[in-house]
C-alpha positions in Angstrom: 2.3 -2.4 22.9 -1.3 -1.3 22.6 -1.8 1.8 20.3 -5.0 3.7 20.9 -6.5 5.5 17.9 -7.4 9.2 18.4 -8.9 12.0 16.3 -6.9 15.2 16.4 -8.6 18.5 15.4 -6.8 21.6 14.4 -7.8 24.9 13.1 -8.3 23.8 9.5 -8.0 20.0 9.4 -9.0 16.9 11.3 -6.7 13.8 11.5 -8.7 10.7 12.0 -8.3 6.9 11.7 -8.8 5.9 8.0 -12.0 4.0 7.3 -12.8 2.2 4.1 -16.5 3.0 4.4 -16.0 6.6 5.3 -13.0 7.6 3.2 -12.5 5.2 0.2 -15.2 6.8 -2.0 -13.8 10.3 -1.6 -10.2 9.2 -2.0 -11.1 7.3 -5.2 -12.9 10.4 -6.6 -9.9 12.6 -5.8 -7.1 10.3 -7.0 -6.1 10.3 -10.7 -5.0 6.9 -12.0 -1.5 8.1 -12.8 -0.9 8.5 -9.1 0.1 4.9 -9.1 2.9 5.3 -11.7 5.6 4.9 -9.1 3.8 2.5 -6.7 4.9 -1.1 -6.2 1.2 -2.1 -5.8 -2.0 -0.7 -7.3 -5.7 -1.5 -7.9 -6.3 -4.3 -10.4 -8.8 -2.1 -12.4 -9.6 1.6 -12.2 -13.0 1.4 -10.5 -14.1 2.2 -7.0 -14.4 -1.4 -5.9 -10.9 -2.3 -7.0 -9.5 0.9 -5.4 -11.3 0.1 -2.1 -9.9 -3.5 -2.1 -6.4 -2.1 -2.8 -6.8 0.5 0.0 -7.9 -2.3 2.4 -4.9 -4.4 1.6 -2.6 -1.4 2.1 -4.2 -0.5 5.4 -3.7 -4.1 6.6 0.0 -4.0 5.7 0.6 -0.6 7.3 -1.4 -1.1 10.5 -2.7 2.3 11.8 -3.5 4.6 8.8 -4.9 8.1 9.2 -6.9 10.4 7.0 -6.5 14.2 6.8 -9.9 15.9 6.5 -10.1 19.5 5.2 -12.7 21.0 7.6 -13.7 23.8 5.3 -14.4 21.4 2.4 -16.2 19.0 4.8 -18.5 21.8 5.9 -19.2 22.8 2.3 -20.1 19.2 1.4 -22.4 19.0 4.4 -24.2 22.2 3.5 -24.6 21.0 -0.1 -26.3 17.8 1.2 -28.9 19.6 3.2 
């Protein structure tokens, strides 16, 4: 069966396919190391490169992975960059 990826936009969030390039830096910044206390797999070291490698392995195992984007925060970040 072929599964097509889509982006779903609601009133306050957007659900989009997870991308290492787009999402890994923000996920690393927002994730405290103790998040992995009860995981069976975790990054080898606590740095962005190891986190990104771990996330890539997890995505490969799971298949389709999605990211939830808070649209209000996304807009604030865009405004701060300009």
